[in-house]
C-alpha positions as CSV (number, residue, x, y, z in Angstrom):
1,M,-104.6,44.8,-12.0
2,P,-107.4,43.1,-10.9
3,Q,-111.4,43.9,-9.4
4,A,-109.5,43.5,-6.3
5,D,-107.3,45.7,-6.4
6,F,-109.5,48.5,-7.6
7,S,-112.0,47.7,-5.1
8,A,-109.4,48.1,-2.5
9,D,-108.5,51.6,-3.7
10,V,-112.2,52.9,-3.3
11,L,-112.3,51.6,-0.1
12,A,-108.5,53.2,0.7
13,F,-110.4,56.6,-0.7
14,M,-113.4,56.2,1.2
15,D,-111.4,55.6,4.3
16,A,-108.9,58.9,3.2
17,L,-112.1,60.7,3.5
18,N,-113.6,59.4,6.3
19,I,-116.4,58.5,4.3
20,P,-118.3,55.4,6.2
21,K,-120.8,54.8,3.5
22,A,-121.9,56.0,0.4
23,T,-123.7,55.4,-3.0
24,I,-121.0,54.0,-5.2
25,V,-121.7,54.1,-8.9
26,G,-120.1,52.5,-11.8
27,H,-119.6,52.6,-15.3
28,S,-118.7,50.1,-17.9
29,M,-115.6,48.8,-16.5
30,G,-115.9,50.8,-13.3
31,S,-119.3,48.6,-12.8
32,F,-117.3,45.4,-12.1
33,I,-115.5,47.3,-9.7
34,A,-119.0,48.4,-7.9
35,H,-120.7,45.3,-7.8
36,K,-116.9,43.6,-6.1
37,F,-117.1,46.7,-3.7
38,A,-120.5,46.0,-2.8
39,V,-119.9,42.3,-2.2
40,E,-116.8,43.4,-0.2
41,N,-117.7,46.1,2.0
42,S,-121.4,45.9,2.5
43,R,-121.5,47.7,5.5
44,R,-120.1,50.7,3.5
45,V,-122.7,50.7,0.1
46,K,-125.7,52.5,0.7
47,R,-127.2,52.1,-2.7
48,L,-125.8,50.5,-6.0
49,V,-125.8,52.0,-9.7
50,L,-124.6,50.1,-12.4
51,V,-124.5,51.6,-15.9
52,G,-124.0,49.5,-18.9
53,G,-122.4,46.4,-17.0
54,S,-122.8,42.8,-17.0
55,P,-122.2,40.0,-14.5
56,T,-118.8,39.3,-15.9
57,M,-116.6,40.0,-19.1
58,A,-115.4,36.5,-19.5
59,G,-116.9,35.1,-22.9
60,N,-118.1,38.7,-24.4
61,E,-117.0,38.5,-28.0
62,V,-116.2,42.3,-28.0
63,V,-114.6,42.7,-24.7
64,A,-112.0,39.7,-26.3
65,G,-111.3,41.6,-29.4
66,L,-110.1,44.7,-27.3
67,N,-108.1,42.3,-25.4
68,D,-106.6,40.5,-28.5
69,F,-105.7,44.3,-29.7
70,V,-104.5,46.0,-26.2
71,Q,-102.2,42.9,-25.6
72,T,-100.1,44.2,-28.9
73,L,-99.7,48.0,-27.6
74,E,-96.2,49.2,-27.0
75,D,-95.3,52.7,-25.3
76,P,-95.6,55.0,-26.0
77,V,-99.2,54.5,-26.5
78,D,-100.8,55.7,-29.6
79,P,-103.0,59.0,-29.4
80,Q,-105.2,57.7,-32.0
81,F,-106.1,54.6,-30.6
82,V,-106.8,56.3,-27.0
83,R,-109.0,59.0,-29.3
84,D,-110.8,56.1,-31.1
85,F,-111.3,54.0,-27.5
86,Q,-112.8,57.0,-25.4
87,A,-114.6,57.9,-28.2
88,S,-116.0,54.8,-28.9
89,T,-117.4,54.7,-25.0
90,Y,-120.1,57.3,-25.6
91,A,-123.3,56.6,-27.6
92,N,-124.0,60.6,-28.4
93,P,-121.6,63.3,-29.7
94,I,-119.7,64.7,-26.6
95,P,-118.1,68.2,-25.8
96,A,-114.8,68.0,-27.7
97,E,-113.1,69.4,-24.2
98,F,-114.1,66.3,-22.5
99,L,-112.8,64.4,-25.1
100,D,-109.8,65.7,-25.2
101,T,-109.5,65.5,-21.1
102,A,-110.4,61.7,-21.2
103,V,-107.8,61.1,-23.7
104,S,-105.2,63.1,-21.7
105,E,-105.5,61.5,-18.6
106,S,-105.9,58.0,-20.7
107,L,-102.4,59.0,-22.5
108,K,-100.6,59.2,-19.1
109,L,-101.2,55.5,-18.5
110,P,-98.2,52.8,-19.7
111,A,-99.1,50.0,-22.8
112,T,-98.6,47.4,-19.9
113,V,-101.3,49.2,-17.3
114,W,-104.2,48.7,-19.9
115,K,-102.9,45.1,-20.9
116,Q,-103.0,44.2,-17.4
117,T,-105.6,46.3,-16.7
118,L,-108.0,44.7,-19.4
119,A,-106.6,41.2,-19.3
120,G,-107.2,41.1,-15.6
121,M,-111.0,42.4,-16.4
122,V,-111.3,39.7,-18.5
123,A,-109.9,36.6,-16.6
124,E,-112.2,37.6,-13.3
125,D,-115.7,36.1,-13.2
126,Y,-117.2,37.7,-10.0
127,S,-120.7,36.4,-10.8
128,A,-121.5,33.7,-8.3
129,Q,-120.8,36.4,-5.8
130,L,-123.7,38.9,-7.4
131,G,-126.3,37.5,-4.8
132,Q,-124.1,38.6,-1.8
133,I,-125.0,42.0,-2.9
134,K,-127.2,43.8,0.6
135,S,-127.6,47.1,-1.1
136,P,-130.7,48.5,-3.2
137,T,-129.2,48.3,-6.9
138,L,-130.0,50.5,-9.6
139,I,-129.1,48.9,-13.0
140,L,-129.4,50.9,-16.5
141,R,-129.0,50.3,-19.8
142,G,-128.4,51.9,-22.6
143,D,-130.0,50.9,-26.0
144,N,-126.9,52.1,-27.9
145,D,-124.5,50.3,-25.6
146,G,-121.9,48.6,-28.2
147,I,-120.3,46.2,-25.2
148,F,-122.8,44.5,-23.0
149,S,-125.9,43.1,-24.1
150,L,-129.5,43.7,-22.9
151,Q,-129.5,40.1,-21.7
152,D,-126.2,40.3,-20.0
153,Q,-127.6,43.3,-18.6
154,L,-131.2,41.3,-17.2
155,A,-129.0,38.9,-16.0
156,L,-127.5,41.1,-13.6
157,D,-131.2,42.0,-12.2
158,T,-131.7,38.0,-11.9
159,L,-128.4,37.9,-10.0
160,I,-128.5,40.8,-7.6
161,P,-130.9,41.0,-4.9
162,N,-133.4,44.2,-4.1
163,S,-132.3,45.6,-8.1
164,I,-134.5,47.4,-10.2
165,F,-133.4,47.3,-14.3
166,K,-134.0,50.4,-16.0
167,R,-134.2,50.4,-19.6
168,Y,-133.7,53.7,-21.7
169,S,-133.7,54.6,-25.7
170,A,-131.9,57.1,-27.3
171,A,-135.5,57.9,-28.3
172,I,-136.3,59.2,-25.1
173,L,-132.9,61.9,-24.2
174,P,-134.0,65.1,-23.7
175,P,-134.0,67.6,-26.2
176,G,-130.2,68.7,-27.1
177,S,-128.9,66.2,-24.6
178,R,-127.4,65.0,-28.2
179,D,-124.9,68.4,-29.0
C-alpha cells in the first residue's frame, strides 16, 4: 500500500464529497500521504499542515525497527501490540476512551495490511518531489517526537517552498492539556 494509493484515496474522498479544495493535514504517517497528495494534486490544496513528519521514512532506524517487527505479525494481530503501538504515538496521556477507539479500529486491520503499509512507506522516497509543493505549508514539531528528528523536520522546511516551521516543547502546553 504505497503512499500514492493513500493519496488517491484522499482525492476520491474529496471528489465523492464534491470538495474542490481543502486544507490538508497529516500527522506522522499521514504527513507522508499529505505531502504526496500536495505534489500530485496542487490545485486541490489550499494549505498543507505536516505534523511530526520527515521528507522520507527510508533510513529511519526507529521506523526500520518497527517494520522489522511488523513483518513478523500474524493474524489475529496481538491486541497488546496494537495498544502499545497506539499509546506510543502520543507524547502525553490521552483519554482512555480515545485510546480504546484507536486500538479497536486498528485491530480491524489484518496483519497483511500492517505489513504492506509499513513496508511501502519505508520503501518509498518522494523527497525529491517536495520542491513541487505550491501551497503554503506549516510544519509542526513537538520536542517529544521519538520517531522523526529535528533535522528530519528542518529538512522538510528546506525542501518545501513557502513553508513555515514551528517547534513546540511540552513545557509550553496549556495547563490541563496533559490530563
